[in-house]
C-alpha positions in Angstrom: 18.0 14.2 -22.2 17.7 13.9 -19.2 15.8 17.1 -18.5 13.3 16.8 -21.0 13.0 12.9 -19.8 12.0 14.3 -16.3 9.7 16.9 -17.8 7.8 14.4 -19.7 8.0 12.0 -17.6 6.3 13.5 -14.7 2.7 12.1 -14.4 4.1 8.5 -15.9 5.4 7.3 -12.7 1.9 7.9 -10.7 -0.1 6.3 -13.8 1.9 3.6 -13.6 1.9 2.6 -10.0 -1.9 3.1 -9.8 -2.6 1.2 -12.4 -0.5 -1.5 -11.8 -1.5 -1.9 -8.5 -5.3 -1.2 -9.2 -5.2 -4.1 -12.2 -3.9 -6.6 -10.0 -6.5 -6.0 -7.1 -9.5 -6.7 -10.3 -7.5 -9.3 -11.8 -7.8 -11.0 -8.3 -11.2 -10.7 -8.2 -11.8 -11.2 -11.7 -9.7 -14.6 -11.5 -11.4 -16.2 -8.4 -15.0 -15.5 -10.3 -14.1 -17.0 -12.8 -12.7 -19.8 -10.7 -16.7 -20.5 -9.5 -18.2 -20.1 -12.9 -19.9 -16.4 -12.5 -20.3 -14.4 -15.8 -17.9 -11.5 -15.7 -19.7 -8.6 -17.8 -16.7 -6.0 -18.1 -13.0 -5.2 -16.4 -11.7 -1.7 -16.5 -9.0 -0.1 -15.7 -9.9 3.6 -15.2 -13.0 5.3 -15.0 -15.1 7.4 -17.6 -15.5 7.2 -21.1 -13.4 4.0 -23.0 -10.2 5.0 -25.0 -9.8 1.1 -26.1 -11.8 -2.1 -25.6 -11.8 -5.8 -27.0 -14.5 -8.2 -26.2 -13.0 -11.8 -25.5 -14.3 -15.2 -26.2 -16.3 -16.0 -23.2 -18.6 -12.2 -23.8 -16.4 -9.8 -21.2 -15.6 -6.4 -21.9 -11.8 -5.7 -21.1 -11.8 -1.7 -21.4 -9.1 1.0 -20.7 -10.9 4.3 -19.6 -9.6 7.7 -20.4 -9.1 8.6 -16.4 -6.3 6.0 -15.2 -7.6 6.3 -11.3 -9.4 3.4 -10.1 -10.8 0.4 -12.0 -13.5 -2.1 -11.5 -14.9 -6.0 -12.4 -18.4 -5.7 -12.9 -20.0 -9.9 -12.5 -23.7 -10.3 -14.1 -26.2 -10.0 -11.5 -23.3 -8.2 -9.2 -25.4 -5.7 -7.2 -22.8 -2.7 -6.9 -23.1 1.2 -5.6 -24.6 3.9 -7.2 -21.7 5.1 -9.1 -20.2 1.7 -10.3 -23.6 1.2 -12.1 -23.5 5.3 -14.0 -19.6 4.5 -14.9 -20.3 1.0 -16.4 -23.2 2.4 -18.2 -20.9 5.7 -19.0 -17.8 3.7 -20.5 -20.0 1.7 -22.7 -19.6 3.2 -26.4 -22.2 4.9 -28.3 -22.5 2.6 -31.1 -22.5 -0.5 -28.7 -23.8 -3.8 -30.7 -26.2 -5.7 -29.0 -25.7 -8.1 -26.1 -24.3 -11.3 -26.5 -24.8 -14.3 -24.3 -22.0 -14.3 -21.3 -20.4 -17.5 -20.2 -20.9 -18.1 -16.6 -23.8 -17.9 -14.6 -24.7 -14.4 -12.3 -23.0 -13.7 -9.6 -26.0 -13.7 -7.4 -26.0 -18.1 -7.7 -22.8 -18.4 -6.4 -23.0 -19.2 -2.5 -21.9 -16.8 0.5 -19.0 -18.4 1.0 -17.6 -18.1 -2.9 -18.6 -14.6 -2.8 -16.6 -14.1 0.0 -13.8 -15.6 -1.6 -14.6 -13.5 -4.4 -14.4 -10.1 -2.1 -11.1 -11.4 -0.7 -9.6 -11.8 -4.0 -8.4 -8.4 -4.6 -6.7 -7.9 -1.1 -5.0 -11.5 -1.5 -3.8 -10.2 -4.8 -2.4 -7.2 -3.7 -0.3 -8.8 -1.1 0.7 -11.6 -3.4 1.6 -8.8 -6.1 4.1 -7.4 -2.9 5.8 -10.6 -1.7 6.6 -11.3 -5.8 8.0 -7.7 -5.7 10.0 -7.6 -2.7 11.5 -11.1 -3.6 12.3 -9.7 -7.6 14.1 -6.6 -5.5 15.8 -9.2 -3.2 17.0 -11.5 -6.5 17.9 -8.6 -8.8 19.3 -5.7 -6.6 20.4 -7.8 -3.6 19.4 -7.4 0.3 22.1 -5.2 2.6 23.6 -8.2 4.6 23.2 -8.2 8.7 26.1 -6.0 10.8 26.1 -4.9 14.3 24.0 -1.9 15.1 26.1 0.2 17.6 24.9 3.0 19.8 27.8 5.6 18.6 26.3 8.2 20.9 23.6 9.2 23.2 22.3 12.7 23.5 22.8 14.4 26.9 19.7 14.8 28.6 17.4 12.6 25.8 15.1 9.7 26.8 17.7 7.2 25.6 20.2 8.7 28.2 17.5 8.4 31.0 16.8 4.7 30.4 20.5 4.1 30.1 21.6 3.4 27.3 25.3 3.6 26.8 27.9 4.2 24.0 28.9 0.8 22.3 25.9 -0.8 23.2 24.7 -3.3 20.6 20.9 -3.1 19.7 19.4 -6.7 18.8 16.0 -5.8 19.2 13.8 -3.2 19.0 10.0 -3.3 19.8 10.3 -7.3 19.8 11.8 -7.2 16.2 15.4 -8.7 15.2 17.6 -5.6 14.1 19.9 -6.5 11.0 21.0 -2.7 9.7 20.6 0.8 11.5 17.2 1.6 9.7 15.3 -1.2 11.4 15.7 0.4 14.9 15.0 4.0 12.9 11.6 2.1 11.7 10.2 0.7 14.9 11.9 4.2 16.8 9.9 6.1 14.1 6.6 4.8 14.8 6.4 4.7 18.1 6.4 8.5 19.3 4.6 8.2 22.7 4.5 4.6 23.3 7.1 2.4 25.4 9.5 0.2 23.1 11.9 -2.5 24.8 15.5 -2.2 22.9 17.3 -5.7 23.7 20.8 -4.5 23.9 24.2 -6.7 24.5 26.6 -4.8 27.0 30.0 -5.9 27.4 29.2 -10.0 26.7 25.4 -9.4 28.6 22.1 -9.2 27.2 20.2 -6.5 28.9 16.4 -5.2 27.8 15.8 -1.0 28.0 12.3 0.6 27.6 12.5 3.9 25.7 9.6 6.1 24.8 10.3 7.8 21.8 9.4 11.9 21.7 8.0 13.1 19.2 9.4 15.1 16.9 8.6 17.2 13.7 11.2 16.7 10.9 11.2 17.9 7.2 11.1 14.6 4.8 14.7 14.9 2.8 12.7 13.7 0.1 9.1 15.1 -0.3 10.4 18.4 1.6 7.3 18.1 4.0 7.4 18.5 7.9 5.7 14.6 9.3 5.8 13.5 12.9 8.7 11.1 14.0 9.5 9.2 16.9 12.6 9.8 18.4 15.2 8.8 21.1 18.2 10.9 20.9 20.9 8.3 20.2 23.1 8.5 16.7 24.1 4.5 15.3 26.6 2.8 13.1 24.9 -0.4 11.6 25.6 0.4 7.8 25.8 -3.1 5.9 29.3 -3.1 4.1 28.2 -5.9 2.0 25.1 -7.0 -0.4 24.2 -10.3 -0.9 21.8 -11.3 -4.0 19.4 -13.9 -2.6 18.5 -17.3 -5.0 14.5 -18.1 -5.6 13.9 -19.8 -1.8 15.0 -16.9 0.1 13.7 -14.1 -2.3 10.2 -16.1 -1.7 10.9 -15.9 2.0 12.4 -12.0 1.9 9.2 -11.3 0.3 7.4 -12.7 2.9 8.8 -11.3 5.9 8.9 -7.8 3.8 5.4 -7.7 3.0 4.3 -8.3 6.9 7.0 -5.7 8.3 5.0 -3.3 5.4 1.3 -4.9 7.3 2.4 -4.6 10.9 3.1 -1.2 10.2 0.0 -0.2 8.6 -1.7 -1.6 11.5 0.7 0.2 14.2 -0.5 3.5 12.1 -4.4 2.2 12.0 -4.5 1.6 15.9 -2.3 5.1 16.4 -5.2 6.7 14.3 -8.1 4.7 16.6 -6.7 5.7 19.9 -5.7 8.9 19.3 -2.5 8.9 19.2 -1.3 9.7 15.4 -3.4 12.8 13.2 -4.8 12.1 10.0 -2.0 13.8 8.5 -0.2 10.5 8.2 -2.8 9.1 5.7 -2.2 10.3 2.0 -4.6 10.1 -1.4 -3.6 10.7 -4.8 -2.4 13.5 -5.0 0.0 12.6 -2.3 1.1 9.3 -4.2 1.5 11.4 -7.2 3.9 13.8 -5.4 5.7 11.0 -4.1 5.8 9.5 -6.9 7.7 12.7 -9.0 10.0 13.7 -5.9 11.2 10.0 -6.1 11.8 10.4 -10.0 13.0 13.8 -9.4 15.7 12.7 -6.9 17.3 9.9 -9.0 17.3 11.7 -12.4 18.7 14.6 -11.0 21.4 12.9 -9.8 24.9 14.1 -11.3 28.0 12.1 -12.1 25.4 9.2 -13.0 24.8 7.7 -16.2 21.4 7.4 -17.9 21.5 4.2 -17.5 22.0 4.0 -13.8 19.3 6.1 -12.8 17.1 4.6 -14.7 17.9 1.4 -12.6 18.1 3.0 -9.3 14.3 4.6 -10.0 13.5 1.1 -11.2 14.1 0.4 -7.7 12.5 2.9 -5.9 9.5 3.0 -7.5 9.1 -0.9 -7.7 9.1 -0.7 -4.1 6.7 2.3 -3.3 4.6 0.1 -6.0 4.6 -3.0 -3.5 3.8 -0.8 -0.4 1.1 0.7 -2.5 -0.3 -2.5 -3.4 -0.4 -3.5 0.3 -1.9 -0.1 1.2 -5.0 -0.6 -1.0 -5.3 -4.4 0.0 -5.5 -3.5 3.7 -7.6 -0.8 3.5 -9.9 -2.5 1.3 -10.4 -5.2 4.0 -11.6 -2.5 6.2 -15.3 -3.7 6.8 -17.2 -0.7 5.0 -19.4 -1.2 2.9 -18.4 -0.4 -0.9 -15.2 -1.9 0.0 -14.5 -5.7 -0.2 -14.4 -6.0 3.6 -18.0 -4.6 3.8 -18.8 -7.2 1.4 -17.2 -10.1 2.8 -19.2 -9.4 6.1 -22.1 -9.3 4.7 -21.2 -12.6 2.9 -20.6 -13.9 6.6 -23.7 -12.9 8.2 -25.6 -14.4 5.5 -23.7 -17.5 5.8 -24.3 -17.2 9.6 -27.8 -16.6 9.5 -29.1 -19.1 6.4 -30.8 -15.5 4.5 -30.0 -13.4 2.2 -29.3 -9.8 3.1 -32.5 -8.1 1.6 -31.2 -5.7 -1.2 -32.8 -2.8 0.3 -30.4 -3.0 3.0 -27.3 -3.7 1.3 -28.0 -0.6 -1.0 -28.5 1.8 2.0 -25.4 0.5 3.4 -23.5 1.2 -0.2 -24.8 4.1 -0.1 -23.6 5.4 3.4 -20.3 3.6 2.7 -20.0 5.4 -0.4 -21.1 8.7 0.7 -18.8 8.4 3.9 -15.5 7.2 1.3 -16.2 10.1 -0.8 -16.1 12.5 2.2 -12.9 10.7 3.5 -11.1 11.1 -0.1 -12.2 15.0 -0.2 -10.5 15.4 3.4 -7.3 13.1 2.8 -6.9 15.4 -0.8 -7.7 18.3 0.8 -5.0 17.6 3.0 -2.5 16.5 0.3 -2.5 19.5 -1.8 -2.5 22.0 1.5 0.9 20.1 1.7 1.9 21.5 -1.6 1.2 25.4 -0.4 4.5 27.2 1.3 4.3 26.4 4.5 1.7 23.4 4.3 2.5 20.7 7.2 
């Protein structure tokens, strides 16, 4: 039964993850726009021809399209990228009935600050989803309790030894972040290759700080079976949690906010390292990479021995929901980049209009959208090629 499930379910985790995250994002735009009285022409999940469609009492067409790799919400009068218009037209059924009166006002009649709020509604919804997802995991699956993270051993000749770390040291902070379990230290260290990190230690009852620069090391990811570059300092840690505690709803909210903040901080760190040239573009993944990750995670859980089918599903649900939260954060953050076509680009135009009191000429907006779209398509092709190259033997 497990084998049949794995074979049939291979693309399902990817489709589910993408669909959830995109739906949440577009609902963020939709609800903010609705709150300001904007008329919504259509709400689509996926691209291309419509598989299923229904029209609500406000005249909005809700569509599920055949290619589940994105989605969009189309407000009446909204200026969109060239492909958005084509997709909307192509998705319309051949026997479409005459246009019905939509409830609401054109998007262009909203003031710049209201349009700014609509633009930011999608990313905001992604972050809220991540908070809820992490909080749910904290309540349902629990979180590891804090334990002393002790340096069990120091590799001879390592940067840790040179910095003065000793066996028996208790690590209290790494990079300014409080440490609860060993993986907290590893996370900071792995993301800081080539950059000095301050480790706050407790030694013989006294606190002290040492600065260590993690060395970039190429390793094989145990899940993806792909090579990746991470930072290492040359220590063996003993700090595995001995107890799991289920959070109450209030604690879960705090845990969700903290986890989302940590993920955003890590994303900003990667972006900073990319911009400064300390990290290569190979750190990024597109749809192919996400599909591969979801597929590998599914296989990892479903191929476990001596574990019941329901237990496998239970563990798989945890991993996929965690991945969905991280993906949602990534989508929200990426869309905030100030690039035309993305929400961040639209936000910049709204702020410019609010500051100058003059509407940005439509011609300028269209040129910006075209350039932004060209850049995004080129970037997407590069990332996709990179993801595919990783799948070949010898790929990094």
